[in-house]
BAFI-3210 file (N, C-alpha, C; in Angstrom, 3 decimals, decimal comma, padded with zeros to 6 digits):
// residues 285
n [1|2|3|4|5|6|7|8|9|10|11|12|13|14|15|16|17|18|19|20|21|22|23|24|25|26|27|28|29|30|31|32|33|34|35|36|37|38|39|40|41|42|43|44|45|46|47|48|49|50|51|52|53|54|55|56|57|58|59|60|61|62|63|64|65|66|67|68|69|70|71|72|73|74|75|76|77|78|79|80|81|82|83|84|85|86|87|88|89|90|91|92|93|94|95|96|97|98|99|100|101|102|103|104|105|106|107|108|109|110|111|112|113|114|115|116|117|118|119|120|121|122|123|124|125|126|127|128|129|130|131|132|133|134|135|136|137|138|139|140|141|142|143|144|145|146|147|148|149|150|151|152|153|154|155|156|157|158|159|160|161|162|163|164|165|166|167|168|169|170|171|172|173|174|175|176|177|178|179|180|181|182|183|184|185|186|187|188|189|190|191|192|193|194|195|196|197|198|199|200|201|202|203|204|205|206|207|208|209|210|211|212|213|214|215|216|217|218|219|220|221|222|223|224|225|226|227|228|229|230|231|232|233|234|235|236|237|238|239|240|241|242|243|244|245|246|247|248|249|250|251|252|253|254|255|256|257|258|259|260|261|262|263|264|265|266|267|268|269|270|271|272|273|274|275|276|277|278|279|280|281|282|283|284|285]
n.u [-081,224|-081,551|-080,337|-079,931|-079,409|-077,053|-075,266|-074,646|-073,969|-072,908|-074,563|-074,277|-075,316|-075,107|-075,609|-076,866|-075,478|-074,035|-071,333|-068,584|-069,507|-068,993|-067,273|-066,090|-064,906|-063,029|-059,477|-059,430|-059,606|-060,241|-063,116|-063,609|-065,060|-065,783|-067,834|-070,493|-073,142|-073,472|-074,568|-074,941|-077,094|-079,581|-081,748|-084,934|-086,286|-088,551|-090,855|-088,854|-086,742|-083,654|-082,083|-080,191|-077,553|-076,737|-075,413|-076,139|-077,379|-078,166|-080,431|-082,093|-083,422|-085,140|-084,978|-083,501|-081,323|-080,790|-080,031|-082,259|-082,272|-081,670|-083,828|-085,876|-088,190|-087,931|-089,320|-088,909|-086,533|-083,388|-081,031|-077,630|-075,595|-073,097|-069,550|-068,115|-069,348|-068,760|-069,174|-068,392|-068,468|-068,237|-068,059|-067,532|-067,278|-070,104|-072,603|-074,780|-078,304|-080,361|-082,931|-083,577|-081,076|-079,184|-078,455|-079,589|-081,826|-085,126|-086,881|-088,961|-088,926|-088,857|-089,223|-088,059|-090,619|-090,117|-088,079|-086,335|-088,262|-090,243|-090,688|-088,497|-085,813|-083,929|-085,055|-086,076|-086,025|-083,331|-080,773|-077,701|-077,964|-080,490|-081,537|-081,052|-082,307|-083,205|-082,292|-082,891|-083,654|-085,538|-085,465|-087,660|-087,399|-088,391|-087,944|-086,304|-082,891|-080,619|-078,232|-075,280|-074,755|-076,090|-076,358|-076,523|-078,849|-078,268|-078,253|-080,591|-079,476|-076,774|-074,674|-074,301|-072,722|-070,218|-066,795|-064,772|-062,802|-063,465|-063,246|-064,401|-065,901|-065,978|-067,975|-068,732|-069,888|-069,033|-067,563|-064,022|-061,791|-060,802|-061,341|-059,171|-060,496|-060,968|-062,691|-064,443|-065,266|-066,793|-069,859|-072,948|-074,798|-071,601|-070,121|-070,232|-069,618|-066,910|-065,823|-064,652|-063,978|-063,623|-066,543|-066,692|-067,115|-065,905|-063,669|-062,764|-061,005|-062,065|-062,728|-064,569|-065,116|-065,007|-067,336|-069,344|-071,001|-072,444|-074,581|-074,831|-076,865|-078,301|-076,533|-073,506|-070,152|-067,499|-064,099|-062,578|-059,959|-057,396|-054,638|-054,262|-054,535|-057,096|-059,967|-062,416|-065,730|-067,740|-069,416|-072,038|-071,631|-073,647|-076,000|-074,669|-073,263|-072,041|-070,068|-069,644|-066,384|-065,015|-067,331|-070,722|-072,536|-074,597|-074,066|-074,814|-075,975|-074,387|-074,594|-073,946|-071,281|-069,034|-067,607|-066,434|-064,236|-064,548|-063,360|-061,864|-064,302|-067,173|-070,754|-073,149|-076,331|-077,713|-078,809|-079,475|-081,266|-084,164|-086,774|-086,151|-085,135|-087,478|-089,072|-087,586|-087,568|-090,196|-090,373|-089,232|-089,422]
n.v [-108,742|-105,315|-102,413|-100,215|-101,335|-102,733|-100,689|-100,171|-102,552|-106,004|-108,791|-112,324|-114,263|-115,873|-114,842|-116,706|-117,435|-117,295|-117,013|-117,756|-118,296|-119,638|-121,485|-121,671|-121,406|-118,581|-118,528|-121,064|-124,674|-127,842|-129,350|-132,006|-134,763|-133,676|-131,978|-133,062|-132,327|-129,872|-128,289|-127,487|-125,105|-124,345|-121,889|-121,267|-118,579|-118,509|-121,024|-123,709|-122,019|-121,353|-119,125|-118,201|-119,167|-120,686|-121,590|-124,128|-125,757|-128,995|-129,539|-131,436|-134,492|-133,590|-130,837|-127,782|-125,256|-121,902|-118,695|-115,847|-114,053|-115,755|-117,548|-115,739|-114,598|-116,860|-119,641|-122,294|-124,813|-126,608|-129,063|-130,099|-132,523|-133,449|-133,397|-132,348|-130,544|-129,897|-129,156|-129,538|-127,399|-126,170|-122,764|-121,996|-123,094|-124,568|-125,421|-128,196|-127,685|-129,163|-131,759|-135,054|-137,397|-135,543|-135,554|-133,930|-132,945|-131,965|-129,057|-126,921|-123,459|-121,270|-118,135|-116,236|-114,574|-112,069|-111,065|-108,344|-106,653|-103,700|-102,833|-103,301|-102,909|-101,224|-099,387|-099,886|-099,751|-099,611|-099,468|-100,331|-102,012|-102,769|-103,903|-106,606|-107,674|-110,214|-112,356|-115,149|-118,368|-121,250|-124,451|-126,929|-130,244|-132,512|-135,176|-137,276|-136,804|-138,889|-138,835|-139,456|-137,461|-134,270|-130,695|-128,689|-126,786|-123,814|-123,191|-120,870|-117,540|-118,169|-116,923|-114,511|-115,198|-115,587|-114,746|-112,032|-112,857|-115,518|-118,724|-119,653|-121,754|-121,690|-123,012|-123,844|-123,328|-121,173|-118,627|-118,448|-117,165|-114,316|-113,780|-112,559|-110,506|-108,126|-105,073|-104,110|-106,390|-107,782|-109,394|-107,770|-107,153|-106,254|-107,259|-109,984|-111,947|-111,967|-113,554|-116,856|-120,460|-123,869|-125,941|-126,870|-128,190|-126,239|-125,432|-123,105|-121,466|-118,926|-116,005|-114,311|-110,820|-108,751|-109,423|-107,806|-105,296|-102,537|-103,664|-106,176|-107,611|-108,827|-109,810|-111,638|-110,522|-111,138|-112,134|-111,661|-112,227|-113,112|-112,472|-112,304|-114,851|-115,911|-117,387|-116,637|-115,539|-115,497|-114,642|-116,917|-118,272|-117,496|-118,132|-120,353|-122,170|-120,606|-122,035|-122,901|-123,328|-126,516|-127,887|-128,971|-126,974|-124,400|-121,070|-118,829|-117,674|-117,028|-113,739|-111,039|-109,307|-106,490|-105,423|-105,752|-107,404|-109,262|-109,154|-108,123|-107,656|-109,714|-110,160|-111,974|-113,521|-114,046|-117,135|-117,874|-116,301|-116,109|-115,813|-116,330|-118,940|-120,258|-119,964|-121,442|-123,999|-124,681|-125,966|-128,406|-131,966]
n.w [-061,625|-060,850|-062,590|-060,971|-058,523|-059,033|-059,186|-056,540|-055,259|-055,423|-055,791|-055,126|-056,820|-059,979|-063,218|-065,920|-069,125|-072,439|-072,366|-070,735|-068,021|-064,792|-062,095|-058,606|-055,240|-054,301|-054,001|-052,943|-052,375|-053,991|-052,642|-052,494|-050,945|-048,544|-047,753|-048,568|-048,619|-049,791|-052,685|-056,244|-057,558|-060,015|-061,286|-062,762|-064,595|-066,032|-067,222|-068,185|-068,783|-067,915|-065,613|-063,609|-061,340|-058,169|-054,926|-052,466|-049,444|-048,366|-045,878|-045,094|-046,503|-048,580|-048,550|-049,265|-048,258|-049,111|-050,624|-050,404|-052,570|-054,573|-054,859|-055,249|-057,587|-059,141|-060,909|-060,870|-059,817|-059,656|-058,489|-058,301|-056,785|-057,219|-056,843|-058,909|-061,469|-063,988|-067,411|-070,606|-073,432|-076,636|-077,790|-075,206|-071,818|-070,464|-068,011|-067,345|-067,740|-066,798|-066,899|-068,360|-067,528|-066,714|-064,098|-062,223|-059,565|-059,386|-058,078|-055,981|-055,523|-052,640|-051,065|-048,317|-046,654|-045,600|-047,061|-048,375|-047,384|-047,190|-044,659|-043,155|-040,703|-041,803|-043,398|-045,971|-049,640|-052,126|-051,162|-049,344|-046,203|-046,957|-049,271|-049,158|-046,988|-044,714|-046,335|-047,237|-048,573|-049,673|-051,213|-052,085|-052,746|-055,380|-055,075|-052,675|-051,538|-050,331|-047,815|-045,814|-044,067|-043,254|-043,676|-040,741|-038,828|-036,867|-033,277|-031,911|-031,864|-031,805|-033,260|-031,944|-029,841|-030,802|-031,188|-032,501|-035,331|-035,290|-036,679|-039,908|-042,367|-045,859|-048,457|-051,765|-055,201|-056,651|-058,866|-059,713|-060,945|-062,973|-066,382|-068,923|-070,752|-073,227|-072,510|-074,508|-075,744|-074,037|-073,202|-072,373|-069,319|-067,966|-064,767|-065,015|-067,019|-067,218|-065,342|-064,528|-064,410|-063,165|-062,634|-059,796|-056,559|-053,992|-051,276|-048,702|-046,059|-043,731|-041,690|-039,094|-039,365|-036,999|-034,686|-033,819|-035,213|-037,071|-038,520|-037,482|-036,297|-038,257|-040,170|-041,048|-041,183|-043,243|-043,865|-047,004|-048,138|-049,772|-049,631|-046,945|-046,106|-046,056|-047,686|-050,249|-051,284|-054,247|-057,357|-057,902|-055,562|-053,937|-051,387|-050,547|-047,732|-044,732|-042,634|-039,212|-038,341|-039,042|-038,515|-039,336|-039,072|-040,097|-040,100|-041,504|-044,762|-047,872|-049,041|-050,204|-051,944|-052,009|-054,100|-057,527|-057,686|-055,745|-053,176|-050,029|-047,870|-047,216|-047,002|-045,159|-044,753|-041,660|-040,229|-037,737|-036,462|-034,529|-035,776|-038,457|-038,294|-037,465|-039,751|-041,657|-040,462|-040,763|-043,180|-042,868|-042,655]
ca.u [-080,910|-081,786|-079,110|-079,739|-078,798|-075,688|-074,454|-074,263|-073,531|-072,856|-075,014|-073,403|-075,907|-074,448|-076,529|-076,444|-075,332|-073,270|-069,935|-067,690|-070,002|-068,302|-067,369|-065,185|-064,555|-061,750|-058,353|-059,816|-059,137|-061,377|-063,665|-063,735|-066,309|-065,820|-069,130|-071,336|-074,484|-073,482|-074,820|-075,070|-078,492|-079,943|-083,122|-085,607|-087,094|-089,799|-090,816|-087,864|-085,778|-082,718|-081,668|-079,036|-077,176|-076,303|-075,054|-077,106|-077,069|-079,239|-080,614|-082,933|-083,395|-085,884|-084,989|-082,238|-081,228|-080,015|-080,295|-083,532|-082,146|-081,601|-085,177|-086,788|-088,470|-087,755|-090,517|-088,486|-085,126|-082,830|-079,759|-076,657|-074,783|-071,775|-068,464|-067,675|-070,490|-068,231|-069,806|-067,672|-069,233|-067,531|-066,713|-067,378|-067,783|-071,380|-072,978|-076,095|-079,417|-081,328|-083,538|-083,186|-079,671|-078,276|-078,088|-080,218|-083,105|-085,956|-087,449|-089,792|-088,292|-089,639|-088,426|-088,473|-091,603|-089,595|-086,965|-086,439|-089,500|-090,135|-090,835|-087,300|-085,248|-083,003|-085,807|-086,514|-085,250|-082,319|-079,455|-077,159|-078,155|-081,925|-081,901|-080,888|-082,870|-083,734|-081,924|-082,888|-084,591|-085,638|-085,930|-088,212|-087,125|-089,469|-087,584|-085,271|-081,479|-080,201|-076,818|-074,900|-074,713|-076,715|-076,042|-077,336|-079,215|-077,662|-079,130|-080,956|-078,560|-075,401|-073,708|-074,041|-071,744|-068,938|-065,850|-064,065|-061,813|-063,934|-063,002|-065,584|-065,602|-066,755|-068,110|-069,646|-069,569|-068,911|-066,444|-062,721|-060,824|-061,305|-060,758|-058,619|-061,264|-061,095|-064,016|-065,327|-065,696|-067,611|-071,315|-073,475|-073,967|-070,487|-068,855|-070,428|-069,055|-065,455|-065,429|-064,698|-063,376|-064,328|-067,725|-066,277|-067,362|-064,646|-063,612|-061,736|-061,207|-062,166|-063,039|-065,430|-064,498|-065,768|-068,620|-070,335|-070,898|-073,706|-075,657|-074,543|-078,085|-078,848|-075,500|-072,105|-069,177|-066,470|-062,891|-062,348|-058,626|-056,381|-053,332|-054,209|-054,692|-058,480|-060,569|-063,443|-066,910|-067,929|-070,626|-072,326|-071,574|-074,851|-076,781|-073,798|-073,214|-070,897|-070,109|-068,741|-065,254|-064,896|-068,644|-071,720|-073,508|-074,698|-074,277|-075,411|-075,841|-073,721|-075,562|-073,410|-069,946|-069,149|-066,864|-066,393|-063,119|-064,916|-062,292|-062,145|-065,233|-068,466|-071,817|-074,001|-077,572|-077,744|-079,960|-079,724|-082,288|-085,312|-087,835|-085,650|-085,120|-088,860|-089,531|-086,878|-088,008|-091,529|-090,258|-088,633|-090,405]
ca.v [-107,600|-104,030|-101,648|-099,323|-102,111|-103,065|-099,516|-100,133|-103,816|-107,143|-110,027|-113,411|-115,142|-115,706|-114,882|-117,643|-116,871|-118,116|-116,626|-117,814|-118,412|-120,787|-121,615|-122,140|-120,493|-117,948|-118,889|-122,282|-125,966|-128,754|-129,839|-133,459|-135,223|-133,222|-131,342|-133,603|-131,738|-128,616|-128,562|-126,388|-124,855|-123,511|-121,406|-120,840|-117,363|-118,863|-122,468|-124,169|-120,952|-121,139|-117,729|-117,933|-120,291|-120,394|-122,763|-124,375|-126,855|-129,895|-129,633|-132,625|-135,137|-132,864|-129,408|-127,096|-123,879|-121,049|-117,267|-115,349|-113,447|-116,858|-118,073|-114,653|-114,486|-118,142|-120,472|-123,677|-124,948|-127,961|-129,119|-131,168|-132,741|-133,930|-132,471|-131,735|-130,412|-129,296|-129,641|-128,850|-127,058|-125,176|-122,285|-121,684|-124,173|-124,355|-126,549|-128,656|-126,959|-130,089|-132,682|-136,458|-137,730|-134,488|-135,794|-132,934|-133,207|-130,771|-128,571|-125,718|-122,436|-120,424|-117,009|-115,704|-113,510|-110,782|-110,653|-107,005|-106,025|-102,248|-102,579|-103,753|-101,856|-100,365|-098,352|-100,221|-099,191|-100,432|-099,234|-101,319|-103,401|-103,046|-104,700|-108,041|-108,002|-111,581|-112,960|-116,601|-119,063|-122,707|-125,237|-128,226|-131,154|-133,412|-136,505|-137,116|-137,125|-139,481|-138,703|-139,859|-136,256|-133,073|-129,454|-128,522|-125,426|-123,417|-122,771|-119,452|-116,610|-118,679|-115,971|-113,476|-115,705|-115,780|-113,647|-111,587|-113,801|-116,898|-119,384|-120,018|-122,504|-121,429|-124,112|-123,446|-123,557|-119,872|-118,395|-118,412|-116,245|-113,409|-113,915|-111,316|-110,200|-106,670|-104,591|-103,941|-107,706|-108,397|-109,279|-106,831|-106,195|-106,792|-107,965|-111,405|-112,840|-111,973|-114,559|-118,223|-121,481|-125,155|-126,059|-127,852|-127,772|-125,767|-125,070|-122,160|-120,947|-117,489|-115,704|-113,154|-109,508|-108,104|-110,051|-106,804|-104,105|-101,823|-104,501|-107,541|-108,311|-109,536|-110,289|-111,882|-109,861|-112,163|-111,749|-112,185|-111,643|-114,126|-112,048|-112,529|-116,269|-116,368|-117,538|-115,664|-115,955|-114,668|-114,952|-118,344|-118,767|-117,075|-119,181|-121,361|-122,034|-120,188|-123,041|-122,802|-124,123|-127,885|-128,462|-128,865|-125,986|-123,234|-119,823|-117,838|-117,995|-115,954|-112,779|-110,090|-108,729|-105,058|-104,969|-106,721|-108,314|-110,224|-109,098|-107,248|-108,321|-110,112|-110,166|-113,158|-113,420|-114,973|-118,033|-118,189|-115,380|-116,973|-115,747|-116,996|-120,377|-120,753|-120,063|-122,561|-125,255|-124,979|-126,807|-129,690|-133,039]
ca.w [-060,788|-061,479|-062,746|-059,828|-057,464|-059,405|-058,893|-055,145|-054,699|-056,320|-055,167|-055,537|-057,818|-061,265|-064,347|-066,952|-070,453|-073,356|-072,369|-069,605|-066,659|-064,231|-060,651|-057,552|-054,153|-054,593|-053,125|-052,249|-052,859|-054,184|-051,388|-052,564|-050,334|-047,153|-047,480|-049,641|-048,548|-050,538|-054,095|-057,205|-057,921|-061,164|-061,144|-063,989|-064,454|-066,715|-067,438|-069,143|-069,112|-066,809|-065,539|-062,767|-060,497|-056,811|-054,143|-051,406|-048,527|-047,960|-044,433|-044,967|-047,821|-049,612|-048,234|-049,537|-047,764|-050,000|-050,421|-050,903|-053,891|-055,537|-055,078|-055,599|-059,010|-059,826|-060,990|-060,677|-059,457|-059,666|-057,784|-058,503|-055,593|-057,613|-056,495|-060,168|-062,368|-065,212|-068,635|-071,678|-074,612|-077,443|-077,496|-073,795|-070,959|-069,802|-067,191|-067,784|-067,147|-066,235|-067,824|-068,215|-067,679|-066,269|-062,708|-061,359|-058,917|-059,517|-056,836|-055,978|-054,679|-051,741|-050,575|-047,024|-046,901|-045,149|-047,920|-048,932|-046,918|-046,961|-043,236|-042,461|-039,838|-042,540|-044,077|-047,324|-050,732|-052,774|-050,599|-048,431|-046,596|-047,022|-050,451|-048,911|-045,674|-044,576|-047,617|-047,128|-049,450|-049,534|-052,350|-051,693|-053,856|-055,785|-054,598|-051,645|-051,741|-049,067|-047,511|-044,451|-043,248|-043,813|-042,978|-039,532|-038,448|-035,590|-032,190|-031,983|-031,218|-031,729|-033,806|-030,949|-028,884|-031,473|-031,075|-033,698|-035,865|-035,244|-037,965|-040,692|-043,590|-047,066|-049,412|-052,824|-056,604|-057,294|-059,782|-059,059|-061,530|-063,999|-067,718|-069,466|-071,954|-073,401|-072,147|-075,661|-076,206|-072,999|-073,286|-071,388|-068,590|-067,189|-064,950|-064,778|-068,011|-067,127|-064,366|-065,024|-063,570|-063,229|-061,776|-058,806|-055,183|-053,431|-049,858|-048,276|-044,708|-043,538|-040,302|-038,870|-039,227|-035,937|-034,457|-033,420|-036,049|-037,139|-039,053|-037,063|-035,884|-039,419|-041,099|-040,730|-042,049|-043,370|-044,587|-048,357|-048,240|-050,083|-049,160|-045,510|-045,829|-046,088|-048,994|-050,540|-052,030|-055,426|-058,102|-057,905|-054,189|-053,216|-050,763|-049,971|-046,270|-043,929|-041,582|-038,082|-038,815|-038,579|-038,212|-040,393|-038,609|-040,976|-039,368|-042,400|-046,180|-048,593|-049,546|-051,180|-051,844|-052,242|-055,272|-058,618|-057,488|-054,695|-052,181|-048,890|-046,959|-047,756|-046,011|-045,234|-043,989|-040,525|-040,138|-036,325|-035,958|-034,206|-036,772|-039,659|-037,991|-037,456|-041,134|-042,283|-039,842|-041,261|-044,373|-042,513|-042,424]
c.u [-081,120|-080,487|-078,864|-079,093|-077,353|-074,755|-073,895|-073,683|-073,487|-073,325|-074,253|-074,042|-075,260|-075,452|-075,986|-076,342|-074,459|-071,790|-069,318|-068,299|-069,423|-068,252|-066,092|-064,849|-063,182|-060,712|-058,660|-059,177|-060,359|-061,818|-063,696|-065,069|-066,440|-067,153|-070,123|-072,744|-074,569|-073,601|-074,907|-076,516|-078,586|-081,424|-083,659|-086,422|-088,426|-089,724|-089,824|-086,801|-084,846|-082,174|-080,424|-078,750|-076,639|-075,769|-076,094|-076,729|-078,308|-079,299|-081,556|-082,979|-084,119|-085,854|-083,591|-082,328|-080,328|-080,364|-081,637|-083,411|-081,914|-083,003|-086,145|-086,955|-088,325|-089,053|-090,189|-087,002|-084,705|-081,470|-078,946|-075,835|-073,393|-070,707|-067,908|-068,853|-070,040|-068,851|-069,205|-068,565|-068,495|-068,488|-066,489|-067,904|-069,077|-071,630|-074,400|-077,204|-080,468|-081,900|-083,010|-081,686|-078,702|-077,786|-078,734|-081,503|-083,894|-086,537|-088,255|-089,178|-089,296|-088,714|-088,969|-089,433|-091,136|-088,457|-087,246|-087,732|-089,298|-090,254|-089,601|-086,663|-084,290|-083,734|-086,276|-085,617|-084,160|-080,923|-078,990|-077,595|-079,625|-082,288|-081,820|-081,437|-083,535|-083,523|-081,777|-083,967|-084,515|-086,025|-086,396|-088,129|-088,290|-089,201|-086,420|-083,871|-080,962|-078,685|-076,549|-074,906|-075,377|-076,191|-077,007|-077,643|-078,598|-078,710|-079,432|-079,945|-077,121|-074,372|-073,357|-072,982|-070,348|-068,066|-065,319|-062,974|-062,220|-063,788|-064,306|-065,121|-066,544|-066,808|-069,095|-069,091|-069,363|-067,659|-065,139|-061,771|-061,460|-060,570|-060,264|-059,271|-061,355|-062,537|-064,964|-065,816|-066,587|-069,095|-071,794|-074,589|-072,769|-070,791|-068,993|-069,695|-067,531|-064,967|-065,566|-064,046|-064,158|-065,524|-067,509|-066,609|-066,020|-064,800|-062,523|-062,034|-061,349|-062,390|-063,919|-064,591|-065,366|-067,135|-069,718|-070,120|-072,309|-074,869|-075,549|-075,773|-078,667|-077,783|-074,234|-071,265|-067,926|-065,305|-062,834|-060,963|-057,569|-054,998|-053,143|-054,456|-056,111|-058,946|-061,618|-064,637|-067,115|-069,201|-070,821|-072,244|-072,779|-075,575|-075,961|-073,617|-071,922|-070,960|-069,188|-067,618|-065,214|-066,197|-069,539|-072,796|-073,467|-075,008|-075,068|-075,285|-075,263|-074,739|-074,962|-071,957|-070,056|-068,297|-066,726|-065,267|-063,370|-063,833|-062,684|-062,995|-066,498|-069,479|-072,749|-075,192|-077,606|-078,996|-080,270|-080,716|-083,565|-086,405|-087,423|-085,629|-086,527|-089,386|-088,886|-087,414|-089,414|-091,527|-089,728|-089,708|-090,575]
c.v [-106,310|-103,231|-100,731|-100,058|-102,417|-101,901|-099,578|-101,445|-104,877|-108,367|-111,173|-114,406|-114,856|-115,883|-115,842|-116,933|-117,768|-117,818|-116,691|-117,802|-119,684|-120,757|-121,915|-121,057|-119,894|-118,308|-120,160|-123,510|-126,840|-129,381|-131,354|-133,871|-134,770|-132,579|-131,792|-133,035|-130,382|-128,929|-127,294|-126,292|-124,038|-123,166|-120,946|-119,580|-117,491|-120,360|-122,857|-123,170|-120,708|-119,725|-117,463|-119,166|-119,799|-121,676|-122,937|-125,595|-127,686|-129,939|-130,786|-133,251|-134,371|-131,349|-128,816|-125,669|-123,080|-119,591|-116,859|-114,717|-114,493|-117,374|-117,005|-114,544|-115,774|-118,933|-121,942|-123,678|-126,387|-127,914|-130,323|-131,290|-133,279|-132,921|-131,774|-131,740|-129,741|-129,975|-128,870|-128,618|-125,959|-124,040|-121,952|-122,849|-123,762|-125,516|-126,933|-127,927|-127,889|-131,001|-134,092|-136,653|-136,680|-134,712|-134,831|-133,466|-131,901|-130,353|-127,304|-124,686|-121,661|-119,351|-116,534|-114,531|-112,134|-110,275|-109,296|-106,299|-104,526|-101,878|-103,013|-102,602|-100,919|-099,394|-098,662|-099,619|-100,126|-100,251|-100,382|-100,992|-103,759|-103,983|-106,187|-108,464|-109,371|-112,378|-114,479|-117,198|-120,564|-123,298|-126,588|-129,154|-132,106|-134,856|-136,369|-137,446|-137,615|-139,415|-139,210|-138,666|-135,111|-131,844|-129,296|-127,055|-125,089|-123,239|-121,279|-118,604|-117,064|-117,644|-114,885|-113,893|-115,818|-114,536|-113,232|-112,599|-115,259|-117,522|-119,854|-120,757|-122,075|-122,707|-123,673|-123,696|-122,247|-119,745|-118,221|-117,377|-115,421|-113,626|-112,554|-111,031|-108,684|-106,227|-104,472|-105,273|-108,418|-108,301|-108,346|-107,478|-106,874|-106,607|-109,472|-112,316|-112,790|-113,108|-115,966|-119,170|-122,773|-125,173|-127,173|-127,310|-127,462|-125,396|-124,025|-121,708|-119,437|-117,237|-114,465|-111,889|-108,724|-108,747|-109,064|-105,529|-103,590|-102,688|-105,946|-108,295|-109,150|-110,241|-110,732|-111,044|-110,734|-111,682|-112,442|-111,691|-112,707|-113,757|-112,273|-113,966|-116,779|-116,546|-116,466|-116,295|-114,993|-115,112|-116,463|-118,977|-118,324|-118,270|-120,301|-121,120|-121,408|-121,056|-122,670|-123,799|-125,510|-128,566|-128,395|-127,836|-124,737|-122,000|-118,820|-118,345|-116,778|-115,039|-111,833|-109,740|-107,278|-104,537|-106,098|-107,725|-109,323|-110,300|-108,142|-107,950|-108,703|-110,182|-111,347|-113,012|-114,482|-115,851|-118,404|-117,229|-116,192|-116,982|-116,451|-118,505|-120,963|-120,927|-121,261|-123,889|-125,656|-125,863|-128,202|-130,738|-133,337]
c.w [-061,553|-061,535|-061,560|-058,668|-057,775|-059,120|-057,477|-054,615|-055,780|-055,560|-055,799|-056,491|-059,159|-062,382|-065,395|-068,287|-071,299|-073,313|-070,989|-068,221|-066,058|-062,716|-059,910|-056,552|-054,428|-053,533|-052,341|-052,848|-053,101|-052,865|-051,312|-051,936|-048,884|-046,766|-048,561|-049,673|-049,236|-052,027|-054,930|-057,661|-059,196|-061,030|-062,494|-063,719|-065,170|-066,976|-068,532|-069,510|-067,926|-066,799|-064,721|-061,931|-059,170|-056,189|-053,044|-050,598|-048,250|-046,441|-044,077|-046,360|-048,923|-049,423|-048,420|-049,020|-048,693|-049,700|-051,008|-052,273|-054,967|-055,868|-055,569|-057,112|-059,793|-059,813|-060,783|-060,342|-059,623|-059,014|-058,224|-057,239|-055,934|-057,219|-057,725|-061,128|-063,667|-066,422|-069,798|-072,894|-075,366|-077,845|-076,031|-072,970|-070,286|-068,861|-067,554|-067,044|-066,553|-067,293|-067,633|-068,436|-067,179|-064,841|-061,735|-060,737|-058,928|-058,175|-057,025|-055,030|-053,834|-051,166|-049,237|-047,247|-046,444|-046,044|-048,572|-048,525|-046,724|-045,493|-042,445|-041,678|-040,549|-043,462|-045,476|-048,372|-051,205|-052,190|-049,722|-047,006|-046,806|-048,165|-050,182|-047,550|-045,694|-045,874|-047,498|-048,021|-049,216|-050,885|-051,816|-052,901|-054,115|-055,377|-053,625|-052,146|-050,395|-048,921|-046,101|-043,496|-043,994|-043,075|-041,808|-039,292|-037,090|-034,503|-032,345|-031,212|-031,140|-032,176|-032,791|-029,939|-029,491|-031,382|-032,445|-034,046|-035,675|-036,629|-038,594|-041,944|-044,701|-047,903|-050,492|-054,207|-057,356|-058,141|-059,017|-059,643|-062,636|-065,316|-068,195|-070,815|-072,085|-073,152|-073,316|-076,225|-075,186|-073,337|-072,184|-070,570|-067,953|-065,705|-065,013|-065,750|-068,051|-066,222|-064,930|-064,025|-063,664|-062,291|-060,774|-057,420|-054,518|-051,963|-049,636|-046,847|-044,712|-042,052|-040,226|-038,777|-038,256|-035,785|-034,103|-034,225|-036,303|-037,644|-038,572|-036,561|-037,012|-040,260|-040,385|-041,682|-042,047|-044,224|-045,940|-048,769|-048,508|-049,573|-047,672|-045,119|-045,846|-047,523|-049,208|-051,202|-053,183|-056,131|-058,196|-056,527|-053,369|-052,630|-050,179|-048,487|-045,771|-042,681|-040,430|-038,342|-038,179|-038,238|-039,446|-040,046|-039,479|-040,134|-040,194|-043,826|-046,898|-049,257|-050,577|-050,890|-052,302|-053,379|-056,273|-058,465|-056,380|-053,620|-051,065|-047,858|-047,722|-046,627|-046,252|-044,300|-042,900|-040,560|-038,695|-035,683|-035,699|-035,267|-038,067|-039,453|-038,027|-038,866|-041,828|-041,759|-040,281|-042,507|-044,055|-042,256|-040,932]
res [m|k|k|t|l|i|t|f|f|l|v|l|a|l|v|l|g|t|a|g|v|a|s|a|i|t|n|g|v|p|d|e|d|n|h|p|y|v|g|l|l|v|f|d|f|a|p|g|e|p|g|w|r|c|s|g|s|l|i|a|p|t|v|v|l|t|a|g|h|c|t|d|g|a|v|a|a|r|i|w|m|d|r|d|v|t|y|d|h|y|p|f|p|l|y|p|y|g|g|p|g|s|g|a|v|e|g|t|p|y|t|n|p|k|y|r|s|p|e|n|p|y|g|g|g|n|g|l|p|a|f|s|y|r|d|t|g|i|v|v|l|s|e|p|i|y|l|d|e|y|a|a|l|p|d|a|g|l|v|d|e|l|k|n|k|t|a|v|d|f|v|g|y|g|v|q|d|q|l|q|i|p|g|n|l|l|p|q|p|p|p|y|y|r|w|s|g|p|r|v|r|m|y|a|p|s|d|l|v|s|g|n|f|v|h|s|a|e|y|l|r|l|a|l|n|p|g|g|g|s|g|g|t|c|f|g|d|s|g|g|p|d|l|l|a|g|t|n|t|v|l|a|v|n|s|y|v|t|n|v|n|c|s|g|v|g|y|s|a|r|v|d|i|p|e|v|l|e|w|i|q|g|f|l|p]
***
């Protein structure tokens, strides 16, 4: 991410490093095996060089749905479907980057061709929300992962039918808590290395914050309010599904939060837009 963008927003992808990168939906609980189609993704920015991690959903044995800012700039990807991908390493807990015996399945990333298009209706540039326009990505796996259930794509326009406060399920491997590290000891750039937690697939409930708002044609706006009983998404939850509560239907993928504390509201890129659905379905067998 460019520093100019960080000034205005915090996307949810988590940059890899040697200090305290980790995971779990905020104010959530271990998902166990309730959403086995949600996995942890790692993306390489150069051959053999892991750069960041996200969450994603298997929508077919070889097709993973995630965020465009996760796939953008990546030359390779891999996914773990284990509910616990914790990997202990002194002095900081890291997670495996891939290779033989890691349990990962390799894949090729693809980014929605309209992602951050200068021709988007928000005028282009790095401001909100133009920087994340059509923030959807796909990873095509080199070998299939067979499950009893996969995430399902929504019907076109489904989100337009949902009322304010419609219940939504968050599932992902993003960070959960902030380490109390003095600012002068933080690796740069902050705030990513302050966040930590186990690399466990987590679940939390949330709900829509007004189904009709200025950017609702492209995004969901979701409550990230532990004090109000909802969970939240944070770094590492990018690309994870926002599910219609109690179903496997993906309404949107996590795109960005607006503050370093991952609280208040978050925004997710809708996948029920006809043009987006058509692009995604082009990867399905």
